[in-house]
C-alpha positions as a LaTeX table, in Angstrom:
\begin{tabular}{lrrr}
\hline
Residue & $x$ (\AA) & $y$ (\AA) & $z$ (\AA) \\
\hline
Met1 & 24.08 & 1.67 & 11.29 \\
Met2 & 20.71 & 0.00 & 11.75 \\
Ala3 & 19.51 & $-0.08$ & 15.33 \\
Pro4 & 19.71 & $-3.62$ & 16.79 \\
Gly5 & 16.72 & $-5.72$ & 15.95 \\
Cys6 & 14.69 & $-3.17$ & 13.99 \\
Gln7 & 14.53 & $-5.38$ & 10.89 \\
Phe8 & 10.93 & $-6.35$ & 11.71 \\
Ala9 & 9.70 & $-2.95$ & 12.92 \\
Ser10 & 8.70 & $-1.92$ & 9.40 \\
Asp11 & 9.41 & $-2.78$ & 5.79 \\
Asn12 & 10.60 & 0.84 & 5.57 \\
Thr13 & 13.69 & 0.01 & 7.65 \\
Ala14 & 15.17 & $-1.96$ & 4.73 \\
Gly15 & 17.37 & $-0.10$ & 2.26 \\
Ile16 & 17.19 & 0.16 & $-1.52$ \\
Cys17 & 17.28 & $-3.10$ & $-3.47$ \\
Pro18 & 20.22 & $-3.65$ & $-5.87$ \\
Glu19 & 18.11 & $-3.24$ & $-9.01$ \\
Ala20 & 16.74 & 0.12 & $-7.88$ \\
Trp21 & 20.23 & 1.26 & $-6.90$ \\
Glu22 & 21.56 & 0.30 & $-10.34$ \\
Ala23 & 18.68 & 2.16 & $-11.97$ \\
Leu24 & 19.59 & 5.29 & $-10.01$ \\
Gln25 & 23.20 & 5.00 & $-11.14$ \\
Glu26 & 22.17 & 4.56 & $-14.75$ \\
Ala27 & 19.85 & 7.58 & $-14.59$ \\
Asn28 & 22.73 & 9.62 & $-13.19$ \\
Leu29 & 24.70 & 9.39 & $-16.45$ \\
Gly30 & 24.60 & 12.38 & $-18.76$ \\
His31 & 21.69 & 14.83 & $-18.97$ \\
Gln32 & 17.96 & 14.29 & $-19.35$ \\
Pro33 & 14.98 & 16.63 & $-19.78$ \\
Ser34 & 13.35 & 17.59 & $-16.49$ \\
Tyr35 & 9.86 & 17.24 & $-14.96$ \\
Gly36 & 9.17 & 13.86 & $-16.52$ \\
Asp37 & 9.91 & 14.64 & $-20.14$ \\
Asp38 & 12.63 & 11.97 & $-20.23$ \\
His39 & 12.75 & 8.51 & $-21.75$ \\
Tyr40 & 12.95 & 6.77 & $-18.36$ \\
Thr41 & 9.58 & 8.18 & $-17.37$ \\
Arg42 & 7.97 & 7.41 & $-20.72$ \\
Glu43 & 9.24 & 3.83 & $-20.63$ \\
Ala44 & 8.21 & 3.36 & $-17.00$ \\
Cys45 & 4.65 & 4.49 & $-17.78$ \\
Asp46 & 4.53 & 2.09 & $-20.73$ \\
Ser47 & 5.68 & $-0.69$ & $-18.40$ \\
Phe48 & 2.70 & $-0.02$ & $-16.13$ \\
Arg49 & 0.39 & $-0.32$ & $-19.14$ \\
Glu50 & 1.94 & $-3.67$ & $-20.00$ \\
Val51 & 1.70 & $-4.98$ & $-16.43$ \\
Phe52 & $-1.95$ & $-3.96$ & $-16.10$ \\
Glu53 & $-2.89$ & $-4.86$ & $-19.68$ \\
Thr54 & $-4.66$ & $-1.56$ & $-20.31$ \\
Asp55 & $-4.13$ & 2.05 & $-21.22$ \\
Cys56 & $-3.83$ & 4.05 & $-18.00$ \\
Asp57 & $-2.48$ & 7.37 & $-16.75$ \\
Val58 & 0.53 & 7.12 & $-14.43$ \\
Tyr59 & 1.95 & 9.77 & $-12.10$ \\
Phe60 & 4.86 & 9.52 & $-9.67$ \\
Val61 & 4.97 & 11.10 & $-6.22$ \\
Phe62 & 7.31 & 10.83 & $-3.25$ \\
Thr63 & 5.12 & 9.40 & $-0.45$ \\
Gly64 & 2.14 & 7.18 & 0.16 \\
Thr65 & 0.40 & 9.99 & 2.00 \\
Ala66 & 0.67 & 12.20 & $-1.08$ \\
Ala67 & $-0.46$ & 9.39 & $-3.37$ \\
Asn68 & $-3.56$ & 8.56 & $-1.35$ \\
Ser69 & $-4.51$ & 12.14 & $-0.53$ \\
Leu70 & $-4.12$ & 13.54 & $-4.02$ \\
Ala71 & $-5.85$ & 10.55 & $-5.61$ \\
Leu72 & $-8.84$ & 10.86 & $-3.29$ \\
Ala73 & $-8.93$ & 14.62 & $-3.86$ \\
Ser74 & $-9.24$ & 13.96 & $-7.59$ \\
Leu75 & $-12.34$ & 11.84 & $-6.91$ \\
Cys76 & $-14.12$ & 14.21 & $-4.56$ \\
His77 & $-15.29$ & 17.76 & $-4.05$ \\
Ser78 & $-15.26$ & 19.32 & $-0.60$ \\
Tyr79 & $-18.93$ & 18.44 & $-0.05$ \\
His80 & $-18.35$ & 14.73 & $-0.78$ \\
Ser81 & $-17.36$ & 11.90 & 1.57 \\
Val82 & $-14.95$ & 8.97 & 1.36 \\
Ile83 & $-15.81$ & 5.58 & 2.84 \\
Ala84 & $-12.86$ & 3.73 & 4.36 \\
His85 & $-12.32$ & 1.03 & 6.96 \\
Ser86 & $-12.07$ & 2.29 & 10.52 \\
Val87 & $-8.43$ & 1.11 & 10.79 \\
Ser88 & $-7.38$ & 2.09 & 7.26 \\
His89 & $-4.22$ & 4.12 & 6.78 \\
Val90 & $-6.15$ & 7.06 & 5.31 \\
Glu91 & $-8.11$ & 7.24 & 8.57 \\
Thr92 & $-5.46$ & 6.53 & 11.22 \\
Asp93 & $-2.10$ & 7.57 & 9.77 \\
Glu94 & $-2.37$ & 10.37 & 7.22 \\
Cys95 & $-2.59$ & 13.33 & 9.66 \\
Gly96 & $-5.79$ & 14.54 & 7.99 \\
Ala97 & $-4.12$ & 14.84 & 4.57 \\
Pro98 & $-7.05$ & 13.31 & 2.59 \\
Glu99 & $-9.38$ & 15.86 & 4.15 \\
Phe100 & $-6.88$ & 18.69 & 3.65 \\
Phe101 & $-6.14$ & 18.11 & $-0.03$ \\
Ser102 & $-9.82$ & 17.55 & $-0.86$ \\
Asn103 & $-10.70$ & 20.80 & 0.93 \\
Gly104 & $-12.74$ & 18.99 & 3.54 \\
Ser105 & $-14.20$ & 15.75 & 2.18 \\
Lys106 & $-15.45$ & 13.79 & 5.18 \\
Leu107 & $-14.27$ & 10.25 & 5.96 \\
Leu108 & $-17.07$ & 7.79 & 6.74 \\
Leu109 & $-15.82$ & 4.71 & 8.58 \\
Ala110 & $-16.90$ & 1.22 & 7.60 \\
Lys111 & $-16.73$ & $-1.94$ & 9.67 \\
Gly112 & $-15.40$ & $-5.33$ & 8.62 \\
Glu113 & $-13.41$ & $-8.30$ & 9.90 \\
His114 & $-9.60$ & $-8.31$ & 9.56 \\
Ala115 & $-9.54$ & $-4.69$ & 8.29 \\
Lys116 & $-11.57$ & $-5.46$ & 5.15 \\
Cys117 & $-14.63$ & $-3.37$ & 4.37 \\
Asp118 & $-17.90$ & $-5.28$ & 4.78 \\
Pro119 & $-20.03$ & $-4.70$ & 1.64 \\
Ala120 & $-23.22$ & $-4.54$ & 3.71 \\
Asp121 & $-21.78$ & $-1.82$ & 5.91 \\
Val122 & $-20.50$ & 0.09 & 2.87 \\
Ala123 & $-24.03$ & $-0.09$ & 1.45 \\
Arg124 & $-25.40$ & 1.16 & 4.78 \\
Leu125 & $-23.13$ & 4.19 & 4.71 \\
Ile126 & $-23.93$ & 5.00 & 1.09 \\
Arg127 & $-27.69$ & 4.75 & 1.65 \\
Ser128 & $-27.89$ & 6.16 & 5.16 \\
Arg129 & $-28.72$ & 9.67 & 3.98 \\
Asn130 & $-29.22$ & 11.46 & 0.71 \\
Asp131 & $-30.33$ & 14.85 & 1.91 \\
Leu132 & $-28.60$ & 18.15 & 1.30 \\
His133 & $-27.26$ & 18.38 & 4.86 \\
Phe134 & $-24.99$ & 15.32 & 4.66 \\
Pro135 & $-21.73$ & 14.92 & 2.67 \\
Lys136 & $-22.54$ & 12.82 & $-0.38$ \\
Pro137 & $-20.54$ & 9.53 & $-0.60$ \\
Arg138 & $-18.30$ & 9.73 & $-3.65$ \\
Ala139 & $-15.44$ & 7.28 & $-3.12$ \\
Leu140 & $-14.62$ & 4.01 & $-1.42$ \\
Ser141 & $-11.01$ & 3.48 & $-0.33$ \\
Val142 & $-9.74$ & $-0.08$ & 0.18 \\
Ser143 & $-6.25$ & $-1.09$ & 1.32 \\
Gln144 & $-4.39$ & $-3.87$ & $-0.50$ \\
Ser145 & $-2.94$ & $-5.46$ & 1.54 \\
Thr146 & $-4.88$ & $-4.23$ & 4.57 \\
Glu147 & $-3.50$ & $-2.75$ & 7.77 \\
Phe148 & $-3.79$ & $-6.23$ & 9.32 \\
Gly149 & $-1.90$ & $-7.95$ & 6.51 \\
Thr150 & $-4.94$ & $-9.55$ & 4.90 \\
Val151 & $-5.78$ & $-9.27$ & 1.20 \\
Tyr152 & $-8.90$ & $-8.63$ & $-0.85$ \\
Arg153 & $-9.59$ & $-11.30$ & $-3.44$ \\
Pro154 & $-11.01$ & $-10.22$ & $-6.82$ \\
Glu155 & $-14.45$ & $-11.59$ & $-5.96$ \\
Glu156 & $-14.49$ & $-9.48$ & $-2.78$ \\
Leu157 & $-13.56$ & $-6.36$ & $-4.72$ \\
Lys158 & $-16.23$ & $-7.08$ & $-7.31$ \\
Glu159 & $-18.83$ & $-7.37$ & $-4.56$ \\
Leu160 & $-17.81$ & $-3.95$ & $-3.24$ \\
Trp161 & $-17.83$ & $-2.59$ & $-6.78$ \\
Gly162 & $-21.38$ & $-3.86$ & $-7.19$ \\
Val163 & $-22.41$ & $-1.79$ & $-4.18$ \\
Cys164 & $-20.57$ & 1.31 & $-5.41$ \\
Arg165 & $-21.31$ & 1.50 & $-9.12$ \\
Ser166 & $-25.08$ & 1.92 & $-8.82$ \\
His167 & $-24.55$ & 4.95 & $-6.58$ \\
Gly168 & $-21.84$ & 6.74 & $-8.56$ \\
Val169 & $-19.15$ & 5.89 & $-6.00$ \\
Ser170 & $-15.61$ & 5.46 & $-7.33$ \\
Met171 & $-13.14$ & 2.91 & $-5.92$ \\
His172 & $-9.67$ & 3.90 & $-4.74$ \\
Met173 & $-7.06$ & 1.34 & $-3.74$ \\
Asp174 & $-4.33$ & 2.16 & $-1.22$ \\
Gly175 & $-1.67$ & $-0.21$ & $-2.51$ \\
Ala176 & 1.27 & 0.68 & $-0.30$ \\
Arg177 & 1.90 & $-3.09$ & $-0.22$ \\
Phe178 & 0.17 & $-3.93$ & $-3.49$ \\
Ala179 & 3.17 & $-6.02$ & $-4.58$ \\
Asn180 & 2.86 & $-8.24$ & $-1.51$ \\
Ala181 & $-0.85$ & $-8.65$ & $-2.12$ \\
Met182 & $-0.24$ & $-9.66$ & $-5.73$ \\
Ala183 & 2.41 & $-12.19$ & $-4.70$ \\
Ser184 & $-0.17$ & $-13.73$ & $-2.40$ \\
Leu185 & $-3.18$ & $-13.70$ & $-4.72$ \\
Gly186 & $-1.64$ & $-15.41$ & $-7.72$ \\
Cys187 & $-3.91$ & $-13.61$ & $-10.20$ \\
Ser188 & $-3.05$ & $-10.92$ & $-12.74$ \\
Pro189 & $-2.65$ & $-7.28$ & $-11.67$ \\
Ala190 & $-5.48$ & $-6.44$ & $-14.08$ \\
Glu191 & $-7.84$ & $-8.90$ & $-12.40$ \\
Ala192 & $-6.98$ & $-7.48$ & $-8.97$ \\
Thr193 & $-7.61$ & $-3.87$ & $-10.01$ \\
Trp194 & $-9.57$ & $-2.43$ & $-12.92$ \\
Arg195 & $-11.30$ & $-5.68$ & $-13.87$ \\
Ser196 & $-12.62$ & $-5.77$ & $-10.31$ \\
Gly197 & $-13.81$ & $-2.17$ & $-10.30$ \\
Val198 & $-10.78$ & $-0.21$ & $-9.09$ \\
Asp199 & $-10.66$ & 3.25 & $-10.66$ \\
Val200 & $-7.35$ & 4.47 & $-9.23$ \\
Leu201 & $-4.49$ & 2.57 & $-7.58$ \\
Cys202 & $-1.76$ & 4.02 & $-5.39$ \\
Phe203 & 1.02 & 1.50 & $-6.08$ \\
Gly204 & 3.70 & 1.48 & $-3.38$ \\
Gly205 & 7.31 & 1.42 & $-4.49$ \\
Thr206 & 9.10 & 2.42 & $-1.29$ \\
Lys207 & 8.09 & $-0.73$ & 0.62 \\
Asn208 & 8.95 & $-2.83$ & $-2.44$ \\
Gly209 & 12.65 & $-1.91$ & $-2.37$ \\
Met210 & 12.71 & 1.47 & $-4.06$ \\
Ala211 & 13.68 & 4.89 & $-2.71$ \\
Met212 & 10.92 & 7.40 & $-2.00$ \\
Thr213 & 8.60 & 6.67 & $-4.89$ \\
Glu214 & 4.93 & 5.81 & $-5.24$ \\
Ala215 & 2.87 & 5.56 & $-8.42$ \\
Val216 & $-0.68$ & 6.81 & $-8.86$ \\
Val217 & $-2.33$ & 4.76 & $-11.61$ \\
Phe218 & $-5.65$ & 5.95 & $-13.05$ \\
Phe219 & $-7.57$ & 3.22 & $-14.86$ \\
Asp220 & $-10.46$ & 5.63 & $-15.34$ \\
Lys221 & $-8.58$ & 8.34 & $-17.22$ \\
Glu222 & $-11.45$ & 10.79 & $-16.90$ \\
Leu223 & $-10.64$ & 11.03 & $-13.21$ \\
Ser224 & $-7.03$ & 12.06 & $-13.85$ \\
Lys225 & $-7.77$ & 15.30 & $-15.68$ \\
Glu226 & $-5.48$ & 18.03 & $-14.34$ \\
Phe227 & $-3.93$ & 15.62 & $-11.81$ \\
Ala228 & $-0.51$ & 16.89 & $-12.86$ \\
Trp229 & $-1.48$ & 20.31 & $-11.52$ \\
Arg230 & $-2.46$ & 18.73 & $-8.19$ \\
Cys231 & 0.97 & 17.15 & $-7.97$ \\
Lys232 & 2.71 & 20.41 & $-8.75$ \\
Gln233 & 0.68 & 22.41 & $-6.23$ \\
Ala234 & 1.33 & 19.81 & $-3.51$ \\
Gly235 & 5.09 & 19.85 & $-4.08$ \\
Gln236 & 5.03 & 16.35 & $-5.59$ \\
Leu237 & 6.35 & 17.10 & $-9.08$ \\
Ala238 & 9.98 & 15.99 & $-9.20$ \\
Ser239 & 12.22 & 18.13 & $-11.37$ \\
Lys240 & 14.65 & 15.22 & $-11.77$ \\
Met241 & 11.81 & 12.76 & $-12.40$ \\
Arg242 & 14.12 & 10.22 & $-14.00$ \\
Phe243 & 15.48 & 9.19 & $-10.60$ \\
Ile244 & 11.97 & 8.16 & $-9.57$ \\
Ser245 & 10.77 & 6.58 & $-12.79$ \\
Ala246 & 14.01 & 4.74 & $-13.59$ \\
Gln247 & 13.48 & 2.58 & $-10.50$ \\
Trp248 & 9.99 & 1.57 & $-11.64$ \\
Arg249 & 11.24 & 0.95 & $-15.15$ \\
Arg250 & 13.78 & $-1.54$ & $-13.78$ \\
Leu251 & 11.68 & $-3.32$ & $-11.15$ \\
Leu252 & 8.70 & $-3.81$ & $-13.44$ \\
Gln253 & 10.99 & $-5.63$ & $-15.88$ \\
Asp254 & 11.08 & $-9.43$ & $-15.62$ \\
Gly255 & 8.86 & $-9.43$ & $-12.52$ \\
Val256 & 11.55 & $-8.18$ & $-10.12$ \\
Trp257 & 8.88 & $-6.41$ & $-8.02$ \\
Leu258 & 6.95 & $-9.67$ & $-7.56$ \\
Arg259 & 10.05 & $-11.70$ & $-6.69$ \\
Tyr260 & 10.95 & $-9.39$ & $-3.84$ \\
Ala261 & 7.37 & $-9.32$ & $-2.60$ \\
Ser262 & 7.19 & $-13.12$ & $-2.72$ \\
Leu263 & 10.40 & $-13.35$ & $-0.70$ \\
Ala264 & 9.01 & $-11.04$ & 1.99 \\
Asn265 & 5.75 & $-13.00$ & 2.10 \\
Ala266 & 7.59 & $-16.31$ & 2.44 \\
His267 & 9.58 & $-15.03$ & 5.41 \\
Ala268 & 6.37 & $-13.81$ & 7.03 \\
Gln269 & 4.91 & $-17.29$ & 6.66 \\
Ala270 & 8.02 & $-18.82$ & 8.24 \\
Leu271 & 7.93 & $-16.35$ & 11.10 \\
Ala272 & 4.25 & $-17.03$ & 11.77 \\
Ala273 & 4.83 & $-20.79$ & 11.70 \\
Gly274 & 7.62 & $-20.45$ & 14.24 \\
Leu275 & 5.62 & $-18.20$ & 16.54 \\
Arg276 & 2.70 & $-20.65$ & 16.54 \\
Glu277 & 4.98 & $-23.21$ & 18.16 \\
Ile278 & 6.02 & $-20.89$ & 21.00 \\
Glu279 & 4.05 & $-20.86$ & 24.22 \\
Gly280 & 2.86 & $-17.33$ & 24.86 \\
Ala281 & 2.49 & $-16.31$ & 21.19 \\
Glu282 & $-0.83$ & $-16.31$ & 19.33 \\
Ile283 & $-1.30$ & $-15.30$ & 15.68 \\
Leu284 & $-4.16$ & $-12.79$ & 15.44 \\
His285 & $-4.82$ & $-12.47$ & 11.70 \\
Ala286 & $-4.34$ & $-14.60$ & 8.62 \\
Val287 & $-0.81$ & $-14.11$ & 7.27 \\
Glu288 & $-1.55$ & $-13.28$ & 3.63 \\
Ala289 & 1.17 & $-10.76$ & 2.80 \\
Asn290 & 4.34 & $-9.69$ & 4.60 \\
Ala291 & 2.89 & $-8.84$ & 8.02 \\
Val292 & 2.58 & $-11.02$ & 11.11 \\
Phe293 & 0.37 & $-9.89$ & 13.99 \\
Ala294 & 0.78 & $-11.78$ & 17.23 \\
Lys295 & $-0.51$ & $-11.50$ & 20.77 \\
Leu296 & 2.54 & $-11.98$ & 22.99 \\
Ser297 & 2.59 & $-12.94$ & 26.63 \\
Pro298 & 4.47 & $-10.55$ & 28.94 \\
Asp299 & 7.33 & $-13.08$ & 29.16 \\
Val300 & 7.76 & $-13.38$ & 25.37 \\
Asp301 & 7.48 & $-9.62$ & 24.93 \\
Lys302 & 10.10 & $-9.05$ & 27.63 \\
Arg303 & 12.52 & $-11.58$ & 26.10 \\
Leu304 & 12.28 & $-10.02$ & 22.65 \\
Lys305 & 12.74 & $-6.47$ & 23.90 \\
Ala306 & 15.62 & $-7.49$ & 26.16 \\
Ala307 & 17.32 & $-8.98$ & 23.09 \\
Gly308 & 16.93 & $-5.65$ & 21.27 \\
Trp309 & 14.11 & $-6.52$ & 18.87 \\
Lys310 & 11.84 & $-3.64$ & 17.92 \\
Tyr311 & 8.27 & $-3.87$ & 16.66 \\
Tyr312 & 5.06 & $-1.88$ & 16.75 \\
Ser313 & 2.36 & $-2.84$ & 19.22 \\
Phe314 & $-0.32$ & $-0.22$ & 18.55 \\
Ile315 & $-1.59$ & $-1.67$ & 15.27 \\
Gly316 & $-3.98$ & $-4.61$ & 15.05 \\
Gly317 & $-4.30$ & $-5.34$ & 18.74 \\
Gly318 & $-0.92$ & $-7.04$ & 19.15 \\
Ala319 & 2.72 & $-6.99$ & 18.11 \\
Arg320 & 3.30 & $-6.37$ & 14.40 \\
Phe321 & 6.30 & $-7.89$ & 12.64 \\
Met322 & 6.98 & $-6.77$ & 9.07 \\
Cys323 & 9.16 & $-8.66$ & 6.60 \\
Ser324 & 10.81 & $-6.84$ & 3.72 \\
Trp325 & 12.60 & $-7.59$ & 0.47 \\
Lys326 & 15.80 & $-7.72$ & 2.53 \\
Thr327 & 14.66 & $-10.06$ & 5.32 \\
Thr328 & 16.75 & $-13.23$ & 5.65 \\
Glu329 & 16.06 & $-16.69$ & 7.04 \\
Glu330 & 18.79 & $-16.07$ & 9.62 \\
Glu331 & 16.98 & $-12.98$ & 10.92 \\
Val332 & 13.71 & $-14.88$ & 11.21 \\
Gln333 & 15.37 & $-17.68$ & 13.17 \\
Ala334 & 17.21 & $-15.20$ & 15.40 \\
Leu335 & 13.95 & $-13.52$ & 16.38 \\
Leu336 & 12.29 & $-16.86$ & 17.03 \\
Gly337 & 15.25 & $-17.95$ & 19.12 \\
Ala338 & 14.95 & $-14.82$ & 21.25 \\
Ala339 & 11.20 & $-15.40$ & 21.63 \\
Arg340 & 11.86 & $-18.93$ & 22.90 \\
Gly341 & 14.48 & $-17.69$ & 25.31 \\
\hline
\end{tabular}
């Protein structure tokens, strides 16, 4: 059973959505070729090409850490560097995996309000040194949505792209919550990615209601050469690939992925609105996806914890509440009721 009150600790605490569960059951019928040579995988990859309105290479892995680390490793040699925000997931929560899988590419940390990279600071890092003794900047990693629940708009990405392209720097997008960002932006997935300069996207499925599946989408197909071998070597090539790809095949149909993301975002907005009305709660960042960051007074924090609610308090300078595809209005009101006392 779920521990009391952990619904808002993370969007990972939610289970598998009905559509993904049905896709798993369907894929379980009969026999299919292994290692991705099945019709579910082929059809899922074609669905990505339809969603993004372009030909692209698609690979499936089990975790976001693997997706980010292997994607960045495909962009860099060991003597290169990756620019990322100082609170990005690749910097704070990947246990050194990007450096490990790239054989030592250095992370250079950029500044920026609300966890978004400041183009001027990215330019500073790119231009700071060009001598032989410093790791050459080769990639910029941006998170969509960010660790603080904010989102990059296409014009912001294009500004970063303008800084990168003249220096041969590729753009990687950590899209663990890409679906939530898209539900917030209201533009096309193409406009939010490759049309704005993104070369490779790590599209999160696990936080969108699926089971242990992330997609690595290369818009610049030159960068994906031999990526399948990277996946195999890293233990990320599923022999029964159909159980991963069938979920994507189903959720990308009829915009199911966006509907669940929109639901999570709407509950986050409702939660933030309720917290704003409570004395002792202050919203710290714009609520643009499915995360709410709040500074809580000791009294509010004590009431919530006494009622059994669980949430992280080491990210973003305050308490973080995450809404998922499975969050309900009743759960939001129950948490707010506990906060009011």
